[in-house]
C-alpha angles and dihedrals in degrees: 000000000000106000091182097065110039120187101177097187092060091050091050093051089048089054091048092052092047093049092041094225116179118241089233092060092047092048090047093047095048097033093233144114128265088247091055091049090052089051090054091051088057094045119106090206139016134199115265096248091055091044090052090053093051090048090054094045092049097035087232129120104230090174088070090068087064092046089054089052089054093050093051103036108030108105116241116258097233108152108003113053123195120237112296110277091207089086092056122101089214120101114266121225132193110244095203101068106120121203124213086252090058094045090049091046093052096042087049090055089054096042094052090046094243090126135016122226091254090054091050091051092047101042101039099028095232113159114252094234093052092051095048090049089054091048093050093045094049100041091095 
């Protein structure tokens, strides 16, 4: 999975094929036509309400794909800090929660030689101790 270039329509279509869901069920659930569904398959992005409906239909959290993108590709905030989020009424989330998919992706980059451990630490801001724990744990 390439978390850098997300084409949500292709991912949804892949899930539909894997789960073998009939077009009539999709259209009924989304209250749409087959032509509109095909347009969604070809769309690089969808509005959040539509993506939420797809997530419910397919029992898969498509929003997590975007969260993984943020974890991997958001620059670290060394130096300039944004205004303190503690004043916000919005829920606060920890950025550094790594899912198994992220760990597998990063270790795959190292294993294939696409990135070195130093590049992973630098580019993704993963602490050196965390990365080496992952490598040691998944060497088997």
